[in-house]
The first five atom37 places (N, CA, C, CB, O) and aatype in JSON, in Angstrom:
{
  "aatype": [12, 19, 10, 5, 1, 9, 9, 11, 0, 6, 7, 10, 15, 11, 12, 2, 14, 11, 7, 10, 1, 11, 15, 4, 7, 16, 10, 10, 19, 8, 10, 1, 19, 8, 14, 1, 9, 19, 11, 16, 9, 10, 1, 8, 15, 1, 9, 0, 16, 16, 12, 3, 9, 18, 0, 6, 0, 10, 3, 14, 3, 19, 19, 6, 0, 19, 7, 5, 10, 3, 1, 10, 10, 1, 5, 14, 0, 1, 10, 5, 6, 10, 7, 0, 0, 15, 3, 10, 6, 16, 0, 0],
  "atom_mask": [
    [1, 1, 1, 1, 1],
    [1, 1, 1, 1, 1],
    [1, 1, 1, 1, 1],
    [1, 1, 1, 1, 1],
    [1, 1, 1, 1, 1],
    [1, 1, 1, 1, 1],
    [1, 1, 1, 1, 1],
    [1, 1, 1, 1, 1],
    [1, 1, 1, 1, 1],
    [1, 1, 1, 1, 1],
    [1, 1, 1, 0, 1],
    [1, 1, 1, 1, 1],
    [1, 1, 1, 1, 1],
    [1, 1, 1, 1, 1],
    [1, 1, 1, 1, 1],
    [1, 1, 1, 1, 1],
    [1, 1, 1, 1, 1],
    [1, 1, 1, 1, 1],
    [1, 1, 1, 0, 1],
    [1, 1, 1, 1, 1],
    [1, 1, 1, 1, 1],
    [1, 1, 1, 1, 1],
    [1, 1, 1, 1, 1],
    [1, 1, 1, 1, 1],
    [1, 1, 1, 0, 1],
    [1, 1, 1, 1, 1],
    [1, 1, 1, 1, 1],
    [1, 1, 1, 1, 1],
    [1, 1, 1, 1, 1],
    [1, 1, 1, 1, 1],
    [1, 1, 1, 1, 1],
    [1, 1, 1, 1, 1],
    [1, 1, 1, 1, 1],
    [1, 1, 1, 1, 1],
    [1, 1, 1, 1, 1],
    [1, 1, 1, 1, 1],
    [1, 1, 1, 1, 1],
    [1, 1, 1, 1, 1],
    [1, 1, 1, 1, 1],
    [1, 1, 1, 1, 1],
    [1, 1, 1, 1, 1],
    [1, 1, 1, 1, 1],
    [1, 1, 1, 1, 1],
    [1, 1, 1, 1, 1],
    [1, 1, 1, 1, 1],
    [1, 1, 1, 1, 1],
    [1, 1, 1, 1, 1],
    [1, 1, 1, 1, 1],
    [1, 1, 1, 1, 1],
    [1, 1, 1, 1, 1],
    [1, 1, 1, 1, 1],
    [1, 1, 1, 1, 1],
    [1, 1, 1, 1, 1],
    [1, 1, 1, 1, 1],
    [1, 1, 1, 1, 1],
    [1, 1, 1, 1, 1],
    [1, 1, 1, 1, 1],
    [1, 1, 1, 1, 1],
    [1, 1, 1, 1, 1],
    [1, 1, 1, 1, 1],
    [1, 1, 1, 1, 1],
    [1, 1, 1, 1, 1],
    [1, 1, 1, 1, 1],
    [1, 1, 1, 1, 1],
    [1, 1, 1, 1, 1],
    [1, 1, 1, 1, 1],
    [1, 1, 1, 0, 1],
    [1, 1, 1, 1, 1],
    [1, 1, 1, 1, 1],
    [1, 1, 1, 1, 1],
    [1, 1, 1, 1, 1],
    [1, 1, 1, 1, 1],
    [1, 1, 1, 1, 1],
    [1, 1, 1, 1, 1],
    [1, 1, 1, 1, 1],
    [1, 1, 1, 1, 1],
    [1, 1, 1, 1, 1],
    [1, 1, 1, 1, 1],
    [1, 1, 1, 1, 1],
    [1, 1, 1, 1, 1],
    [1, 1, 1, 1, 1],
    [1, 1, 1, 1, 1],
    [1, 1, 1, 0, 1],
    [1, 1, 1, 1, 1],
    [1, 1, 1, 1, 1],
    [1, 1, 1, 1, 1],
    [1, 1, 1, 1, 1],
    [1, 1, 1, 1, 1],
    [1, 1, 1, 1, 1],
    [1, 1, 1, 1, 1],
    [1, 1, 1, 1, 1],
    [1, 1, 1, 1, 1]
  ],
  "atom_positions": [
    [[4.33, 15.91, 15.58], [5.02, 15.26, 14.48], [4.53, 15.88, 13.16], [4.78, 13.71, 14.5], [3.34, 16.1, 12.97]],
    [[5.46, 16.14, 12.28], [5.15, 16.79, 11.0], [4.18, 15.94, 10.19], [6.43, 17.04, 10.2], [3.22, 16.47, 9.62]],
    [[4.41, 14.64, 10.13], [3.55, 13.77, 9.33], [2.1, 13.85, 9.79], [4.05, 12.32, 9.4], [1.2, 13.96, 8.96]],
    [[1.87, 13.81, 11.09], [0.5, 13.87, 11.6], [-0.15, 15.21, 11.29], [0.5, 13.62, 13.12], [-1.36, 15.26, 11.04]],
    [[0.62, 16.3, 11.3], [0.07, 17.61, 10.93], [-0.35, 17.63, 9.47], [1.1, 18.73, 11.2], [-1.4, 18.17, 9.12]],
    [[0.47, 17.04, 8.61], [0.13, 16.97, 7.18], [-1.12, 16.13, 6.97], [1.31, 16.38, 6.36], [-2.02, 16.52, 6.22]],
    [[-1.18, 14.98, 7.63], [-2.34, 14.1, 7.51], [-3.6, 14.83, 7.94], [-2.14, 12.82, 8.35], [-4.63, 14.75, 7.26]],
    [[-3.53, 15.54, 9.06], [-4.69, 16.28, 9.56], [-5.07, 17.41, 8.6], [-4.41, 16.85, 10.97], [-6.25, 17.61, 8.3]],
    [[-4.07, 18.15, 8.11], [-4.33, 19.28, 7.21], [-4.98, 18.82, 5.91], [-3.03, 20.03, 6.9], [-5.77, 19.55, 5.31]],
    [[-4.65, 17.62, 5.46], [-5.19, 17.1, 4.21], [-6.51, 16.35, 4.41], [-4.19, 16.18, 3.55], [-7.11, 15.87, 3.45]],
    [[-6.95, 16.26, 5.67], [-8.22, 15.6, 5.95], [-8.17, 14.08, 5.8], [0.0, 0.0, 0.0], [-9.2, 13.45, 5.56]],
    [[-6.99, 13.5, 5.95], [-6.85, 12.05, 5.84], [-7.09, 11.41, 7.2], [-5.44, 11.68, 5.31], [-6.99, 12.06, 8.23]],
    [[-7.42, 10.13, 7.19], [-7.61, 9.43, 8.45], [-6.25, 9.19, 9.09], [-8.37, 8.08, 8.23], [-5.21, 9.33, 8.45]],
    [[-6.27, 8.84, 10.36], [-5.02, 8.61, 11.1], [-4.21, 7.51, 10.41], [-5.31, 8.23, 12.58], [-4.75, 6.46, 10.05]],
    [[-2.93, 7.77, 10.23], [-2.06, 6.81, 9.55], [-0.84, 6.52, 10.4], [-1.65, 7.33, 8.16], [-0.31, 7.41, 11.07]],
    [[-0.4, 5.3, 10.35], [0.77, 4.85, 11.08], [2.0, 5.06, 10.19], [0.63, 3.36, 11.51], [2.02, 4.55, 9.07]],
    [[3.02, 5.79, 10.65], [4.2, 6.02, 9.81], [4.87, 4.72, 9.34], [5.2, 6.84, 10.57], [5.35, 4.66, 8.21]],
    [[4.91, 3.7, 10.18], [5.51, 2.43, 9.76], [4.7, 1.78, 8.64], [5.63, 1.46, 10.95], [5.25, 1.21, 7.7]],
    [[3.37, 1.87, 8.76], [2.5, 1.33, 7.72], [2.66, 2.08, 6.41], [0.0, 0.0, 0.0], [2.66, 1.47, 5.34]],
    [[2.79, 3.39, 6.5], [3.02, 4.2, 5.29], [4.33, 3.82, 4.63], [3.0, 5.69, 5.63], [4.42, 3.73, 3.4]],
    [[5.35, 3.61, 5.44], [6.68, 3.25, 4.92], [6.61, 1.9, 4.21], [7.72, 3.2, 6.07], [7.15, 1.73, 3.11]],
    [[5.95, 0.93, 4.84], [5.82, -0.4, 4.24], [5.01, -0.32, 2.95], [5.13, -1.38, 5.24], [5.35, -0.97, 1.96]],
    [[3.94, 0.48, 2.95], [3.14, 0.65, 1.73], [3.97, 1.28, 0.62], [1.9, 1.51, 2.01], [3.88, 0.86, -0.53]],
    [[4.77, 2.27, 0.98], [5.65, 2.92, 0.0], [6.58, 1.89, -0.63], [6.46, 4.06, 0.66], [6.71, 1.83, -1.85]],
    [[7.23, 1.09, 0.2], [8.15, 0.07, -0.31], [7.46, -0.93, -1.2], [0.0, 0.0, 0.0], [7.98, -1.29, -2.26]],
    [[6.29, -1.39, -0.79], [5.55, -2.37, -1.57], [5.15, -1.79, -2.92], [4.3, -2.83, -0.81], [5.29, -2.44, -3.96]],
    [[4.66, -0.55, -2.91], [4.28, 0.08, -4.18], [5.48, 0.28, -5.09], [3.59, 1.42, -3.92], [5.37, 0.08, -6.3]],
    [[6.6, 0.67, -4.54], [7.81, 0.84, -5.36], [8.22, -0.48, -6.0], [8.97, 1.39, -4.51], [8.61, -0.51, -7.17]],
    [[8.12, -1.56, -5.24], [8.46, -2.88, -5.79], [7.5, -3.23, -6.92], [8.4, -3.97, -4.68], [7.93, -3.74, -7.96]],
    [[6.21, -2.97, -6.73], [5.22, -3.28, -7.78], [5.4, -2.4, -9.0], [3.81, -3.13, -7.23], [5.01, -2.79, -10.11]],
    [[5.98, -1.23, -8.81], [6.28, -0.36, -9.95], [7.58, -0.78, -10.65], [6.38, 1.11, -9.49], [8.02, -0.15, -11.61]],
    [[8.17, -1.84, -10.13], [9.4, -2.42, -10.67], [10.6, -1.47, -10.54], [9.2, -2.78, -12.13], [11.5, -1.46, -11.37]],
    [[10.58, -0.68, -9.47], [11.74, 0.16, -9.16], [12.85, -0.78, -8.69], [11.4, 1.26, -8.05], [12.59, -1.71, -7.93]],
    [[14.06, -0.54, -9.13], [15.19, -1.41, -8.78], [15.33, -1.48, -7.25], [16.51, -0.89, -9.43], [15.24, -0.45, -6.58]],
    [[15.57, -2.68, -6.7], [15.69, -2.83, -5.25], [16.72, -1.89, -4.6], [16.05, -4.24, -4.93], [16.54, -1.48, -3.45]],
    [[17.79, -1.56, -5.3], [18.78, -0.65, -4.72], [18.19, 0.75, -4.53], [20.04, -0.57, -5.61], [18.54, 1.46, -3.58]],
    [[17.31, 1.15, -5.43], [16.65, 2.45, -5.31], [15.67, 2.4, -4.13], [15.91, 2.83, -6.63], [15.59, 3.33, -3.34]],
    [[14.91, 1.3, -4.03], [13.98, 1.13, -2.91], [14.76, 1.17, -1.6], [13.19, -0.21, -3.04], [14.34, 1.82, -0.65]],
    [[15.89, 0.49, -1.55], [16.75, 0.48, -0.37], [17.14, 1.9, 0.02], [18.02, -0.37, -0.62], [17.1, 2.26, 1.19]],
    [[17.51, 2.69, -0.96], [17.93, 4.07, -0.7], [16.77, 4.91, -0.2], [18.53, 4.69, -1.97], [16.92, 5.66, 0.76]],
    [[15.61, 4.79, -0.86], [14.45, 5.58, -0.45], [14.04, 5.24, 0.98], [13.27, 5.34, -1.41], [13.73, 6.13, 1.77]],
    [[14.04, 3.95, 1.31], [13.61, 3.52, 2.64], [14.73, 3.6, 3.67], [13.09, 2.1, 2.57], [14.51, 3.36, 4.86]],
    [[15.93, 3.93, 3.21], [17.1, 4.1, 4.07], [17.49, 2.82, 4.82], [16.84, 5.2, 5.07], [17.89, 2.86, 5.99]],
    [[17.37, 1.68, 4.12], [17.88, 0.43, 4.68], [19.39, 0.45, 4.54], [17.26, -0.82, 3.96], [19.92, 0.97, 3.56]],
    [[20.08, -0.12, 5.52], [21.54, -0.14, 5.44], [22.05, -1.24, 4.52], [22.13, -0.31, 6.84], [23.16, -1.15, 3.99]],
    [[21.24, -2.29, 4.33], [21.66, -3.42, 3.49], [20.56, -3.78, 2.5], [22.02, -4.65, 4.37], [19.37, -3.74, 2.83]],
    [[20.95, -4.12, 1.29], [20.0, -4.54, 0.27], [19.28, -5.81, 0.71], [20.71, -4.77, -1.08], [18.12, -6.03, 0.33]],
    [[19.94, -6.65, 1.49], [19.32, -7.89, 1.98], [18.09, -7.58, 2.84], [20.34, -8.71, 2.8], [17.11, -8.32, 2.8]],
    [[18.14, -6.51, 3.59], [16.99, -6.12, 4.41], [15.8, -5.81, 3.51], [17.33, -4.9, 5.31], [14.69, -6.27, 3.75]],
    [[16.05, -5.02, 2.49], [14.99, -4.65, 1.54], [14.41, -5.89, 0.89], [15.53, -3.68, 0.47], [13.19, -6.04, 0.81]],
    [[15.26, -6.78, 0.43], [14.8, -7.97, -0.26], [14.07, -8.92, 0.68], [15.98, -8.69, -0.91], [13.08, -9.54, 0.29]],
    [[14.55, -9.05, 1.93], [13.87, -9.91, 2.89], [12.45, -9.43, 3.15], [14.65, -9.96, 4.21], [11.52, -10.23, 3.26]],
    [[12.28, -8.12, 3.24], [10.97, -7.55, 3.56], [10.03, -7.57, 2.36], [11.12, -6.13, 4.08], [8.85, -7.86, 2.5]],
    [[10.55, -7.26, 1.18], [9.69, -7.04, 0.01], [9.72, -8.15, -1.03], [10.07, -5.77, -0.64], [9.05, -8.03, -2.06]],
    [[10.46, -9.22, -0.79], [10.54, -10.3, -1.79], [9.16, -10.89, -2.08], [11.48, -11.41, -1.29], [8.87, -11.24, -3.22]],
    [[8.31, -10.99, -1.05], [6.98, -11.57, -1.27], [6.15, -10.71, -2.21], [6.25, -11.74, 0.05], [5.22, -11.21, -2.85]],
    [[6.47, -9.42, -2.29], [5.72, -8.53, -3.18], [6.0, -8.83, -4.65], [6.06, -7.08, -2.88], [5.27, -8.36, -5.52]],
    [[7.05, -9.61, -4.93], [7.39, -9.96, -6.3], [6.7, -11.25, -6.75], [8.89, -10.11, -6.44], [6.76, -11.59, -7.94]],
    [[6.06, -11.96, -5.84], [5.37, -13.2, -6.16], [4.28, -12.89, -7.2], [4.75, -13.85, -4.88], [3.5, -11.96, -7.01]],
    [[4.22, -13.66, -8.29], [3.24, -13.39, -9.35], [1.8, -13.32, -8.85], [3.34, -14.45, -10.42], [1.02, -12.5, -9.33]],
    [[1.44, -14.16, -7.88], [0.08, -14.13, -7.33], [-0.18, -12.81, -6.6], [-0.14, -15.32, -6.39], [-1.27, -12.26, -6.67]],
    [[0.84, -12.33, -5.89], [0.71, -11.06, -5.17], [0.6, -9.91, -6.17], [1.91, -10.83, -4.22], [-0.21, -9.0, -5.99]],
    [[1.41, -9.95, -7.21], [1.36, -8.91, -8.24], [-0.03, -8.87, -8.88], [2.44, -9.16, -9.33], [-0.59, -7.79, -9.09]],
    [[-0.59, -10.03, -9.19], [-1.93, -10.09, -9.78], [-2.98, -9.55, -8.81], [-2.27, -11.53, -10.19], [-3.87, -8.81, -9.22]],
    [[-2.88, -9.92, -7.54], [-3.85, -9.44, -6.54], [-3.79, -7.93, -6.41], [-3.58, -10.1, -5.18], [-4.83, -7.28, -6.31]],
    [[-2.6, -7.37, -6.41], [-2.47, -5.91, -6.33], [-3.05, -5.26, -7.58], [-0.98, -5.51, -6.15], [-3.68, -4.21, -7.49]],
    [[-2.85, -5.87, -8.72], [-3.43, -5.35, -9.96], [-4.95, -5.35, -9.9], [0.0, 0.0, 0.0], [-5.59, -4.39, -10.33]],
    [[-5.53, -6.41, -9.36], [-6.98, -6.47, -9.22], [-7.47, -5.4, -8.25], [-7.41, -7.87, -8.73], [-8.48, -4.74, -8.5]],
    [[-6.75, -5.22, -7.14], [-7.11, -4.19, -6.17], [-7.02, -2.81, -6.8], [-6.2, -4.27, -4.93], [-7.88, -1.96, -6.58]],
    [[-5.98, -2.58, -7.59], [-5.81, -1.3, -8.27], [-6.99, -1.03, -9.2], [-4.49, -1.28, -9.07], [-7.54, 0.08, -9.21]],
    [[-7.38, -2.04, -9.97], [-8.51, -1.86, -10.88], [-9.8, -1.56, -10.11], [-8.7, -3.11, -11.74], [-10.6, -0.73, -10.53]],
    [[-9.98, -2.23, -8.97], [-11.17, -1.99, -8.17], [-11.18, -0.57, -7.6], [-11.26, -3.02, -7.03], [-12.21, 0.11, -7.63]],
    [[-10.05, -0.13, -7.1], [-9.97, 1.2, -6.49], [-10.18, 2.32, -7.5], [-8.64, 1.38, -5.81], [-10.46, 3.45, -7.12]],
    [[-10.03, 2.01, -8.76], [-10.26, 3.01, -9.81], [-11.72, 3.05, -10.25], [-9.36, 2.71, -11.01], [-12.06, 3.75, -11.2]],
    [[-12.58, 2.3, -9.57], [-14.0, 2.25, -9.9], [-14.83, 2.65, -8.68], [-14.4, 0.82, -10.4], [-15.34, 1.79, -7.96]],
    [[-14.98, 3.96, -8.43], [-15.71, 4.41, -7.24], [-17.12, 3.82, -7.12], [-15.79, 5.91, -7.24], [-17.56, 3.51, -6.01]],
    [[-17.82, 3.68, -8.22], [-19.18, 3.13, -8.17], [-19.16, 1.69, -7.65], [-19.85, 3.19, -9.56], [-20.01, 1.3, -6.85]],
    [[-18.2, 0.92, -8.11], [-18.08, -0.48, -7.66], [-17.72, -0.54, -6.18], [-17.01, -1.23, -8.49], [-18.22, -1.41, -5.46]],
    [[-16.87, 0.38, -5.71], [-16.52, 0.43, -4.29], [-17.75, 0.74, -3.45], [-15.42, 1.47, -4.04], [-17.95, 0.14, -2.39]],
    [[-18.57, 1.68, -3.91], [-19.8, 2.02, -3.18], [-20.73, 0.81, -3.14], [-20.5, 3.23, -3.83], [-21.38, 0.55, -2.13]],
    [[-20.79, 0.1, -4.25], [-21.62, -1.11, -4.33], [-21.15, -2.14, -3.31], [-21.57, -1.7, -5.76], [-21.97, -2.73, -2.6]],
    [[-19.86, -2.35, -3.23], [-19.3, -3.3, -2.27], [-19.54, -2.84, -0.84], [-17.8, -3.49, -2.51], [-19.82, -3.65, 0.04]],
    [[-19.42, -1.53, -0.62], [-19.68, -0.99, 0.72], [-21.12, -1.2, 1.14], [0.0, 0.0, 0.0], [-21.38, -1.53, 2.29]],
    [[-22.06, -1.01, 0.23], [-23.47, -1.21, 0.52], [-23.73, -2.69, 0.81], [-24.34, -0.73, -0.66], [-24.5, -3.01, 1.72]],
    [[-23.11, -3.58, 0.06], [-23.29, -5.01, 0.28], [-22.74, -5.4, 1.65], [-22.6, -5.83, -0.83], [-23.34, -6.2, 2.36]],
    [[-21.59, -4.82, 2.01], [-20.98, -5.11, 3.31], [-21.87, -4.62, 4.44], [-19.6, -4.46, 3.41], [-22.0, -5.3, 5.46]],
    [[-22.47, -3.43, 4.26], [-23.38, -2.89, 5.28], [-24.59, -3.79, 5.47], [-23.85, -1.48, 4.88], [-25.04, -3.98, 6.6]],
    [[-25.12, -4.36, 4.38], [-26.26, -5.25, 4.46], [-25.89, -6.53, 5.2], [-26.78, -5.58, 3.06], [-26.68, -7.04, 6.0]],
    [[-24.69, -7.07, 4.94], [-24.25, -8.28, 5.61], [-24.09, -8.04, 7.11], [-22.93, -8.78, 5.0], [-24.43, -8.9, 7.92]],
    [[-23.56, -6.88, 7.47], [-23.35, -6.54, 8.88], [-24.69, -6.41, 9.6], [-22.54, -5.24, 9.01], [-24.81, -6.8, 10.76]],
    [[-25.68, -5.85, 8.92], [-26.98, -5.64, 9.54], [-27.74, -6.94, 9.72], [-27.8, -4.69, 8.7], [-28.6, -7.03, 10.59]],
    [[-27.43, -7.96, 8.9], [-28.18, -9.22, 8.94], [-27.84, -10.07, 10.12], [-27.93, -9.99, 7.69], [-28.39, -11.16, 10.27]]
  ]
}
């Protein structure tokens, strides 16, 4: 599969194509891309399908949580700190 070759060539961990597709759709929704455009990119036959799947991504609490996650992922030192704390909890 072409996708798996690209993932391997780029040194990425194993990824599920369905998961990548869902992540793409969710990110497009959070970027406020019009649902008809998301529908076209994901090749859904009906806009209702797109909205049924991604409507929860428009929930204000979900939008805020994704924003918090985005801010965290932009702080490599904080991620390492959290990883170290997680390792300590696992060892205990």
